[in-house]
C-alpha positions, 0 to 999 in steps of 0.5 A: 898351941895356946890352951885358950883354943883347946875347946875349939880344937876338941870340937874340931871334927878333924880331932874326933877320931883321937881327942885324947892328946888334947885332953892330956894338954888340958890336964897339964893346964889344970883349968883352961879359960877359952877364947869365948870366956868359958872354962875347961876342966879335965882333971878327975878329982876336980871334975868329981868335986864340981859334980858334987858342988851345989853351987854349980847348976845344970840349968842354962838359964843361969848363964851370964848375959853374954852366954845366955843363948836363946830366951828361956821360954823358947827352951820350955819344957825343960828335961830334969837333967837341965834342972837343979834341986829341988825340981830336978829331984821331984821330976827324977823321982817321978820318972824313976817310979816305973823304972827302978827301985824302990817302986819298980825294982824288977824292971831292968831284970825283967828286960833281960830276956827281951834284950837277949831275944832282940840281940839274937834276932839281930845276930841271926840277920847277920848270918851269911854276910861278909860285910856289916855296919856295926852301927846300922845293923846292930848297935843302933837297932838294939837300944832303939828296940829296947827303949821302944819296948820299955816306953811302949812306942811302936817300933815302926815309928822309929824313922820319924823319931830318929830324925827328931832325935838327930836334931835334938842331939845336934842342938845340944852339942858344944861348938865354940864361936858358932851361932847355934841359933838355927840348930837350937831352934830346930832342936826345940821344934823337934823336941816339941813335936816328939813331946806331942807324939809321946804324950798322945801315945800316953793319953791313949793308955790313960785308964787302959794301961799296958806294962810300959812306962808311958802307961805307968806315967799317966796311971800313977796312983800316987796321991801327991800327983804325977807329971803334968802334960808338959813334964811328961813330954819333956821326960818322955823325950829325954828317956827316948833320946838318951835311952838309945843314943848313949847306948849306941855309942857304948856298944859301937865304941866297945866293938871298935876297942875290942877289934883294936885289942885282939888279945883282950877280945880273945880273952873275953871270948874265953872268959865271958865272966869278965864282961861286966868288968870289961863294960866298966872299962869301956865306959872309962876308956871310950865313954859315950859322953865326953863333955858336960856343961855346968854353970856356977851360981857364984864364984867358984875356985877350981885348982887355983882358978876363980871361975866367975858366976854365970860363966859356962864350965865344960867338964871333960869327962873323957879327960878325967877318965884318962887322968894318971893321978886317978888311974894307973896306966890310964891309956891302956885298955884293961878289962880286969882293972880294979877300983874303976870308979870312972865318970862314964855315967857322970857323978853326983845327983845327976848321975845317969838315970839309965845307967843300969839298963845301958850296962845290961844292954852292953853286956848282952850285946858284946857277949853275943858279938864276941864269937863273931868278932874273933875273925872280923877286921875293920874296914876303916880305922879310924872309922867315920865319926858322928859330928857331935863332940859331946856324944862321941862315937862312930857314925858307921863302923864297917867290918869284914867277917870271915865267910862261914865254913 
């Protein structure tokens, strides 16, 4: 088939279980112009170069007229992942103050005991059951509980923000040839409602801080100034949504991959010290995020192709992670793989803000599940997948567990 239909085929739900043959086709093409005028890039070294190229923008307001989508004021306020430096750097730095080094170097390590406790409680709730949905019973509630604890969001409000989160994720998907106006408006409405909810929570803690990040945002003593109300809303929404959606995929894809590779599952059970490397390999082999869009601020040359200013470029991260020019035997899952500088968390100035937390959650979660997976079997393979081609992962992952003796 023609390479100019690759994005249509990649985003076709029928190919959600296994898009990797399409990614191989993309790498053979180098850079592929699509029927809608956008460009796909799938080679590892090309993707890395573009991530580090300051002439590529994360701000969709830089799209050329034909690709501009909704008017900019309908998408305000914008999270820092959709902004460029210096504004991106300013907002990301403010968001990092209560989260990681240099101001809060112990935040993630201090969460380990809490993550372990939540994980153990979820594992305990599975005792005596012979059938489990890994997503609904474990991979979703774990990161949601963790991010709620981190931000200071009441866990009982989760059903409300799950609905908002689904609308936001749907509005961020890449679907060529479709009118996304309805989903974008629904996403903007959900983003605004969630933002108001989170800002109201934060304001309740102004002058009465707890040990959560919303408290830190509104009680920041930095004399240079903190986040405005609008910036706080956009940042808090981003952290809540991205802080659990990608980790759900990482854990679920991890369980699915291990059940498909029982020899590696057994080895990890015997040698749990290999788990950190196994999580890195999962981020390469089955990453939680497959596609990211960038906008050239001027004409950009990639692998002999000139991409015009303002025309969307889709970086296919999951394709780069399987590039044989970078990774030896790339279609093999190898938890002991060395030199594994994958694109699972992106690269460059926009590298995933929450990567340290996601790594810890995945290591603890998979480590706790390993003893229970050795006798587990998949009910469906492939399982039903989420609609999103960007955040690719199973919507449900039913497994059968051997009865306890």
